[in-house]
C-alpha positions in Angstrom: -70.2 40.8 24.9 -67.7 40.6 21.6 -63.9 40.7 22.5 -61.6 42.3 20.3 -58.3 39.9 20.6 -56.5 40.3 23.3 -52.7 41.8 22.0 -51.0 40.9 25.6 -48.8 37.2 25.3 -51.6 35.2 27.7 -51.1 31.6 28.1 -52.4 28.8 29.7 -52.0 28.3 34.1 -50.9 24.8 33.9 -50.7 24.5 38.2 -54.2 26.0 38.6 -57.6 28.2 37.8 -60.6 26.6 36.0 -60.6 24.5 33.3 -62.0 26.3 30.0 -64.9 24.3 28.6 -64.7 26.2 24.3 -67.3 25.5 22.3 -67.4 26.8 18.3 -70.6 27.3 17.2 -72.2 28.2 13.5 -75.6 27.8 13.1 -76.1 25.7 16.2 -79.1 26.6 17.6 -80.3 23.2 17.4 -78.6 21.4 18.9 -77.4 24.4 21.5 -80.1 23.9 24.2 -78.9 20.5 25.3 -75.3 20.4 25.0 -75.8 23.6 27.6 -78.6 21.3 29.6 -75.9 18.5 29.9 -72.4 20.3 31.0 -73.0 20.6 34.6 -73.1 16.7 34.9 -70.1 16.2 32.4 -68.3 18.9 33.8 -69.0 17.4 37.6 -66.3 17.4 40.2 -64.4 20.7 38.0 -64.1 24.3 38.5 -65.4 25.5 34.9 -65.8 28.1 32.6 -68.0 28.1 29.2 -66.4 30.2 26.8 -68.0 30.2 23.5 -67.0 31.5 19.9 -69.7 32.5 16.9 -68.9 31.7 13.2 -71.0 34.4 12.0 -74.8 32.6 12.8 -77.1 34.0 11.1 -79.9 32.1 13.3 -80.4 32.8 17.3 -77.4 30.7 18.7 -76.1 33.4 20.5 -79.3 34.9 22.1 -79.6 31.5 22.7 -76.4 31.1 24.9 -77.2 33.6 26.7 -80.2 33.5 27.5 -79.0 29.5 29.1 -75.8 30.3 29.9 -75.5 34.0 31.4 -72.5 34.1 32.6 -70.2 32.4 29.4 -68.2 34.5 27.5 -69.1 34.9 23.7 -66.9 35.8 21.0 -68.2 36.3 18.0 -65.6 36.4 15.2 -67.5 38.5 13.1 -67.6 35.4 9.6 -67.1 32.4 9.5 -63.7 32.1 10.4 -63.3 28.1 11.0 -63.1 25.6 13.2 -59.5 26.1 14.5 -59.9 30.1 14.4 -63.0 29.4 16.5 -60.9 27.5 19.2 -58.4 30.7 19.3 -60.7 32.8 19.9 -62.0 31.1 22.2 -58.6 30.0 23.7 -57.8 33.6 23.3 -60.7 35.0 25.4 -60.1 31.9 28.4 -56.8 33.8 28.9 -58.3 37.4 29.0 -61.0 36.6 31.2 -58.5 35.1 33.8 -56.8 32.1 32.8 -57.3 28.3 32.7 -55.0 24.7 34.0 -56.6 23.2 30.9 -59.1 23.7 28.1 -61.8 21.3 26.8 -62.6 21.7 23.1 -66.1 20.6 22.4 -68.3 20.5 19.2 -72.1 21.7 20.6 -73.6 18.1 19.3 -71.5 16.5 21.8 -73.5 15.6 25.0 -70.6 14.1 28.1 -72.0 11.3 30.9 -71.7 12.1 33.8 -67.9 13.1 35.5 -67.0 12.4 32.1 -64.5 15.9 31.9 -63.1 15.3 35.5 -61.3 12.2 33.9 -60.1 13.4 31.1 -58.5 16.5 32.7 -57.4 14.2 35.7 -55.4 12.1 32.6 -53.4 15.4 31.8 -49.9 15.4 32.7 -49.5 11.8 33.3 -46.7 10.0 32.2 -46.3 7.5 28.9 -44.4 5.6 26.7 -40.9 6.9 26.5 -40.6 9.5 28.4 -44.1 11.4 27.3 -46.9 12.8 29.3 -50.2 13.0 28.4 -51.4 16.1 26.6 -54.8 15.6 25.5 -56.8 12.6 26.5 -60.5 11.8 24.7 -62.8 9.7 26.1 -65.3 7.1 24.3 -67.7 8.2 21.6 -71.4 6.5 21.3 -73.7 7.4 18.2 -76.7 9.2 19.2 -78.1 5.6 19.8 -76.0 5.5 22.9 -75.1 2.8 22.8 -72.8 2.5 19.3 -68.8 2.8 19.9 -67.4 5.2 17.5 -64.2 4.2 15.8 -62.3 7.3 17.3 -58.9 6.5 17.4 -56.1 7.3 15.0 -52.6 6.3 13.3 -50.8 8.5 11.4 -51.4 9.0 7.5 -48.8 6.7 5.0 -49.0 5.4 1.5 -48.6 1.9 3.5 -52.3 2.8 5.1 -54.2 4.5 2.4 -53.6 1.8 0.1 -54.6 -0.5 2.7 -58.1 1.6 2.4 -58.2 1.9 -0.7 -58.3 -1.9 -1.1 -60.3 -3.5 1.6 -61.9 -0.5 2.9 -61.3 1.2 6.8 -63.1 -1.5 9.0 -61.1 -4.6 7.6 -58.1 -2.8 6.9 -58.6 -1.4 10.1 -57.0 -4.6 12.0 -54.2 -4.2 10.1 -51.1 -1.4 11.8 -49.6 -1.3 8.6 -52.5 -0.5 6.1 -55.1 1.3 7.9 -55.8 5.0 10.3 -58.5 3.9 11.7 -58.3 1.9 14.9 -60.8 -1.0 15.3 -59.2 -3.2 17.5 -61.7 -3.6 20.5 -59.3 -3.8 23.4 -57.7 -0.7 22.5 -61.0 1.2 23.6 -61.2 -1.1 26.2 -58.4 0.0 27.8 -56.1 3.8 28.6 -54.4 3.7 24.7 -51.8 5.9 23.4 -52.8 6.7 19.5 -51.1 8.9 16.6 -54.3 11.4 16.8 -58.1 10.3 17.1 -61.2 12.4 16.2 -62.0 16.1 17.4 -65.6 16.0 18.5 -64.3 16.4 22.4 -60.9 16.3 23.4 -58.6 17.6 27.2 -55.8 19.5 26.7 -53.4 20.5 28.9 -52.6 23.8 29.7 -48.5 22.8 29.4 -49.9 21.2 26.2 -51.5 24.7 25.0 -48.4 26.5 25.7 -45.8 24.5 24.3 -47.9 23.7 20.8 -49.7 27.3 20.8 -52.3 28.4 18.1 -54.1 25.8 16.4 -54.1 26.1 12.5 -56.3 28.2 11.1 -54.9 26.8 7.4 -57.2 24.5 7.5 -60.3 25.2 7.4 -62.8 22.6 8.8 -61.4 19.3 9.2 -57.5 17.8 10.2 -56.7 21.0 12.2 -57.1 18.5 15.1 -55.3 15.9 13.8 -52.6 18.0 13.0 -52.7 19.3 16.4 -52.1 15.9 18.4 -49.7 15.1 15.8 -47.9 18.5 17.1 -48.4 17.8 20.6 -46.5 14.2 20.2 -43.6 16.2 18.0 -43.3 17.8 21.1 -43.4 15.0 23.7 -46.7 14.9 24.6 -49.5 12.1 22.9 -52.9 11.9 22.8 -54.4 8.8 25.0 -58.2 7.5 25.3 -59.1 7.6 28.7 -62.6 4.7 28.0 -63.8 5.3 31.8 -65.2 8.8 30.0 -67.7 8.3 27.7 -69.4 10.9 25.6 -72.3 11.1 23.0 -71.7 11.8 19.6 -74.5 13.1 17.5 -72.0 13.2 14.6 -72.5 15.8 10.9 -72.8 14.7 7.4 -69.4 14.9 6.3 -69.6 11.1 5.0 -72.5 12.2 2.8 -72.5 16.2 1.9 -70.2 15.8 -1.6 -68.7 19.3 -0.5 -67.3 18.3 2.9 -66.1 15.1 2.0 -64.4 16.8 -0.5 -62.6 19.5 2.2 -62.1 16.3 4.0 -60.1 14.7 1.8 -58.0 17.2 0.4 -57.2 18.9 3.4 -55.8 14.6 4.3 -53.6 16.0 1.8 -52.6 18.6 1.7 -51.7 17.9 5.7 -49.6 15.0 4.8 -47.1 17.1 1.7 -46.4 19.8 5.1 -44.7 16.8 6.9 -43.5 14.5 4.1 -41.8 14.9 1.0 -42.6 16.0 -2.9 -42.4 12.0 -3.7 -44.4 10.9 -1.0 -47.5 13.3 -0.7 -47.7 12.4 -4.9 -48.2 8.5 -3.4 -50.3 9.3 -0.8 -52.5 11.2 -2.9 -52.4 8.7 -6.1 -53.3 5.9 -2.7 -56.0 8.5 -1.6 -57.2 8.6 -5.2 -57.3 5.4 -5.8 -60.1 4.6 -2.4 -62.1 8.0 -3.1 -62.6 6.1 -7.1 -63.4 2.9 -6.3 -66.3 4.2 -3.7 -67.3 6.7 -7.1 -67.8 3.8 -9.0 -70.2 2.2 -6.0 -72.4 5.0 -6.5 -71.4 7.1 -3.6 -71.5 11.1 -4.9 -70.0 11.9 -1.6 -66.5 9.9 -3.3 -67.0 11.1 -7.2 -66.3 14.7 -6.0 -63.4 14.2 -3.7 -62.2 12.5 -6.4 -62.2 14.7 -9.0 -61.0 16.9 -6.4 -58.0 15.4 -5.9 -57.6 15.0 -9.8 -56.7 19.0 -10.2 -53.6 20.0 -8.9 -55.5 23.4 -8.1 -57.6 22.0 -5.5 -55.1 21.1 -3.4 -53.2 24.5 -4.1 -56.9 26.4 -3.4 -57.7 28.2 -0.2 -59.4 26.0 2.2 -62.7 27.4 2.9 -67.0 27.6 3.5 
């Protein structure tokens, strides 16, 4: 069914209601059947409702959902609106359907393991250092082979970290918090670890956090939207925490190899940094990121060559991100 955006002020119910499982799709027919089949196991122990926001898929994504998950709420945005816009549409529909106590935002190429969601939801609202509360919880993510751990925890962007990654590379620099955004310390993935942000393939958000933070920022068409949301939540006293007892497999995407997607990812990193820092710091950060992409381009990486060309063009950062 197709819903218009609700006009009333619909909010999550922090104290009760089911968990809203929010999925944004775009030509996702190839991965949907396995995702839907994995939900009962991954959501075990919870009352939950599935809400899918479809960004104008050209394949049979919507038909598959209606066939395989007839009780799901389907929101058709009518355009390729971007990931954040899809999340917002799904959140609005979930509230319109009667409210929820927490939301689970997940990619359709994620496969939760037994009881994953309950671990994440149970962690929400618990205490964290500095009088903060857990507003966002994330699981351990594994690659498609089910054994290779994905390094999903991140530190907030800084000029020194961009420089460290440019000179040393992500993984080597990641051993030193001053010099990399990526958290590579194995011990961080063996315990409940608070991070500035985490990759957004699967994350649980408390109703309290959602109410305080409001909608996701739709100006980020794809990439950096979860970064912005985690940092905004942190600013309001809600931390992001890894829960290692919760595990899932992420089939991944092609941002690492697609010049177009890697360019969008890179530009959005700089755009987000610019919103949180002054002009001089942003210019330094952009230069450090440009150094990184240029060095990778010289090693024969086409995606980095495309990103470097875009970073060198001031107009590219001012352009509206889109498909």
